[in-house]
Every structure is written in C-alpha cells, then in structure tokens.
N, C-alpha and C positions, 0 to 999 in steps of 0.2 A: 729077756731080762728077768731075774728072779725078784719077785715082789714079796713084801711082808706086811702084815697088819700092824697098824700103829699100836694096837693093844698088845701085840706080841713083842714089840720093840721097846715100848715105854710102859711104865706104871702111870696111870692117869689119876690125878688127884684133883678134887674139887676145891673151889675157893671159899672164902669166909664172907658170909652174908653181911651186907651193910646194916641190916637191922640189929646186928649184935654190936655195932660200933656207936659210941656216944658222940664223938667229935671227930671231924675230919679237918685238919689244919691246912692252910694254903701254902705255908712256907716250911721248908725243911729246917729242923734244928735238932739239937741233942735229944735223944730219947724217942725220936719219931722215926718211922719207917715208911717207905713209899707204899701207897695203896693203889693197886692197878684195877682198871676197868676195861671193857671192850672198846676198841676203836679200829678204824681202818687206817690209822697212822700211829706209828710207835710213839711219836711225841705227844699224842693226845691220850695215851693210855694211863697217864698219871692223873688220878682223881684228886690227889692230895696226899696228906701224911697223917698217920695214926700213931697212937701211943703204943710203942712196942711192948711195954710191960703188961698191957691189957689184951694182947693177942696170944692165943695158944701157940706154943712153939711149932707145932706141926703145920701151921699156916704161914710161917715165915720162911721164905725161900732165898737161896743165895743168888748173887749175880751170875750171869751166864746160864740161867735156867730157861728152858723152852716153855712158852705158854701159848694158848690158843683162845681167841675170842669166840664164845659160843652163843652170843646173843647180840642184839643191837642192830638197828637199821643200817645196812651197808657195812657192818662190822663183823658179822659171823664168819668164822673160819680163817680170818686173818691170824697169822701166827708169827711170833717174834721170839727173840732171845733177849731176856731182860739185862740191861746194862748195870743195874743196881739190885741190892737186896730189896725184897718187896713182899707185900701181902696181896694176894689176888682176891677180887670180889667173887661172888657166887656165879657170875656169868663168864668166868674164866676157868679153863682147865689147865692144869700144870702137868707137863710131861717129864717124868724122871726116867732117863735111859736105863735099861737093864744091863747094858754093857758100857765100858768106858768110852766116852765120845769127846772129840776135840770141839773147839768152838766152831770151826769151819763146817764140821759135820752137822752140828746143831742148826747152824744157819741154813744149810742145805735142806734139812728136813723141814725147817720152818717154811721155806719156799715151796716145798712139795705139798705140804698141807694146805697152804694158801691157794695153790693151783687147783685144789679140789673144791673150791668154794662155789663153783657153778652148780654143784649137786645139792646145795642147801639153800634155804630161804628163811625168812622170818617165821614161817609156819612149819618149817622142817629144819630144826636147828641141829648143829653138829655136836650133840651131847650124848653121853653114855655110849651105847653100842654103836651108834652112827659114827662117832669119832673113832672109836676103837677099830672099826671095820675099814677105815680108809687104808688103801694100799699104797705103799711107797717102796722104792727100790731098797733091797736089803743092803746092809753096810758094805758088803763085798762088791756091790754093783754100782756104788757111787762113782760117777764119771771122773776120770783122772784130772780133767780140767778144773774141777771144783777145788782141788788141792793147790792149784797154781794161781788162784785168785789172791791178789795182794790185799791184805786187810789194812784199812786206813788206821793211822796212829794219831789219836786226838790228844796225846799227853802234852803237846806243846801249845794247845789252844788255851789261852788264858783270859781272853776278852769275851764275856758273855754278851748275848744279843741285847740285854737290857741296858748296855752302855751306849746303844745307838741314840741319836738325838730324838727327843720327844716329838711325835707327829702333831701338827697343828690341826685342830678340828675343822675350822673354816665352814661352819654350819650354813652360812649364807650360800655356799656352793652346792649343798646337798640337793638331791632330787626326791620327789614324792613318789611313794609306792603304796598301793592298797595291800592290806595283809593277805587277802585271798589270791593275790598274784604270786605271793611268796610261799603260802602254806595251804595245805588242805585243812579245813577248819570244821570241826563238828563237836556236838555235845557228847559226853560220855553216857553211861547207862546206870540207872539206880540199881544197886545190888543190896538187897536186904540181908541182915544178919540172921533172919528167920529161915533162910534157904541154905542149901549145901554150899553153893558158890560163895556165899557171904561169911561162911565160918572162918575161924582163925587159920591163917596160912602164911605164905611167904610172898605173895604178889602185892606190891604197893597199890593201895586204893586211894587215888588223889581226890581230895574234896576241896572245899573252899576255905580251909584253915590257912592262917598266915604263918603257921609254924611247921617245923619238920619237913620242909620242902614241899608242903602241901599234902603230905601223907596223913590221911585220917586214920587208917588202920591197915593191917595186912590181911588179905583174904585168900581163900583156896582157889578161886577161879583162875584159869590160865589167862595171861595178859591179853588185853584187847589191842594194845598200842605198843609200838616199838620204842626202845630207848632212843636217845638223841632227838627228842621232841620237846615242845613247850606245853605247859598247861597254864590256863588263866581262870581265875575265879570270876564267874559272871553273877554271883550272888554272894551273900555273906561278906567276906572281906574283899569286896569287889575290886578287881584290877590287880590282885596279887598274881605275879607271874613267876613260874619256876622252870628251870631246865631239868628234865628227867633223864638221868643217865642209866636207868634200868627200865626194862619193859614193864608195863603197868596197866591198870584199869583206872577209869575215872568216873566220877558221879555225873548225874544228869544235869547238874548246874555248874559243871566244870567244862570249859572249852579246851579242846585238844588241838594243837597246831603242829601238823606233821610237815616238815619242810619239803619243798619241791626242788631244792637245790642242794649242792654239797654243803653239809652243815657240820659244825663242830661246836664245842663248848665255848670257844673264844668268841665266835660270831654270836652265839646265843647270849652271852653276857652283854654284848653290845646292844643287841635288839631288846633284851629285857630292860636295860637302862632307858632306852628310848620309849618303850611301851609304858613304863612306870610314870613317865612324864605326862601320860594321857589320863592317868587315874583321876585327876582333879575334876574331870568332866562327869564322873559317875559316882554313885553312892548306893547304899542299901535301898534307898527309895527311888533311885534312878539307875536301874540295872544296866550292865554292859552286856546285853543279850548277844547271842551268837551271831545274829544278823548284823548287829552293830559292830561286833569284832571283825566280821568279814569286810565290812565297808570302811573300817578304820584306815586312815591314811597316815603314814609316818614318813619322815624325811630321813634319808640315809646317804652316806657318801656314795658317789657314783663314778663309774668309769667314763672316759670321753664318749663312749658309745651309748651312754645313758642307762647302763645296767648297774645294779648294786655292786659296789666294790668290796666283795667279801674278803679278799686278801688284805686290803687296807684295814678293815675292821679287826681282823684277826691280829694283825701286826700292832695296831693301836692298843688292844687289850693286853697283849703280851708285854708291851712297853710300859703298861701301868703296874706290872709286877704280879699279875695274877698267875698262880702256878698250878692250874689243873693238869 
C-alpha cells in the first residue's frame, strides 16, 4: 500500500491562543463562532463561543474542516471533522487538504490519524514535524468499502437533548468518596519571574487568584500538568476551584487534581460545585492544605455498585444548559 505523509497531503495550520480572547460565552448567538479545544470526544471539543469580529479571519475555519487534538490528557491525536464553523485553540492543528476531498475521505483520514495516537503521549505531543510525519494511505489507496459507508442524516432531528426531563438530585442517596480516591493530588512548584522559566510566555501559571480561571500569568516553562485537570487554591482565595482545559504549571500553594478516571468538563463542573460547598470550612487563617484536600470527603451520585455515577453527573450538567 502506498503511504503518504500528513504534511505532504495537508497544509497544517495552528490554532488561536485563548490568551488572545477576552470572553468565551457559553451559549451560541448571533455574532459568535464556536471555539474548539482538544478532547477525546467530539461533543466535548466545544469550549464555548467567541466574538467573530475579534478573531482574525485566518483563524476562522468552515464546517467540514479536519482538525487534530495535539494536547490534553487522553486527548492528543484524536482527530475529527468539524460539523460547524469554528475557531481552534492553540492545542488544535487544522488540516487543509492540498487536493479536493469529499467528506467521507476527510472522515477516513481523521480515523487514520487517531489510529496513530499510541505513538504519542503527554510528553511527546503530535505537534509540528511529528504530526506532519504521520503516514497514512495515499488518496488512491483508500479502501473501496470506505465509499460504501452510509452517512447518517440528522436533518430531521428537531428535539434537542435539553428537552429531556430534569434529573432529580436526591442528595440523600449519594455516597461519600475521598478526593484522593478520585484524583492524584499534589502541590505545584514556585516559579520566579527572575529565572528563564518564569519569563513571559504562553504556558498558563495557575496561582491562588479568584480571577481569570486562576491564571496568574503566562510563563515560558513547558507545562508540568495536563489539560483536563482541576486546580484548587490552598492559600489566598482559599477553596477557589477551576477546570483547566489547557496544559499548565501551578504555584507551590496551588493544589493540582489529576483525575484517575475518565474525566470531562461536564463532570468537572459537577465536582467543582460540590467542592465549593466545602469552602466555608476554610479561610486565609485556616488553610485548606494539600493534606486536608486529599482527606476531604465529598458526596456524589453513585451507581448500584457504589461507584461514582459519572454518566449521571454529565447528563445532569448538560440538562442544566451548560454548553462547553
């Protein structure tokens, strides 16, 4: 079978950094365009919506454009074809074919790229030359069965999932779980502006601020922690919890919670809400130390087997109308 490099078949374009964006809105409306981020599920790649007029034209891509997640825990190398116009963030690469391609061909190449994800990891991301060097079948070698796949037609679907009945919380039936059962939990590292790593750069440095999703500044150092994690202020604005959708560094008084389970932004929003109900126990004078964070017990919906019911939590948050 004749193979071809991704870099010879597509023009690879980088995304638009979230540090250049002032506001990300949760709901679609006129004047906004979808903002994409890495994820291991297409439905979770929508981070929100941004003002189209504030985005340079070269970063707005049409529907049916192929894109690749190049970062994120469990997300790198997942490839998709976008159903809508979008702006990619800086952890997404967009692939523009050098020849005319049908939708079915783009979907085929998306699957081929995703099949190469075993070659990459959080420490070895599919960026730049690594992405360009991935080998895929040349267009003339695409198997005939690919063209026989019947594409589903969603034009007749008119009822959104948000029309489903609202789920009941039934908190009295929830089970208790220690945070260190669910997450790897550790402090970040102090990074001084006096050193090279602390100089101005593009990596988010999470501190104990209650603003800007906890980002104190952007630094040069390569990220220490993967996207799709939580951070919690153990000092300063004690108990502020944020979901991090980009890989990042964190200060030495910021707790980092890396999930031990299949995690996404919907489950994150549920857990963050539960954790914020624990903040009243702590203050600047009574720190929520990393040891206390590890021992913190929270109540969550559970399956009949006694495990956290992540699917229920995700469905509940989606039912609340959150549109990440």
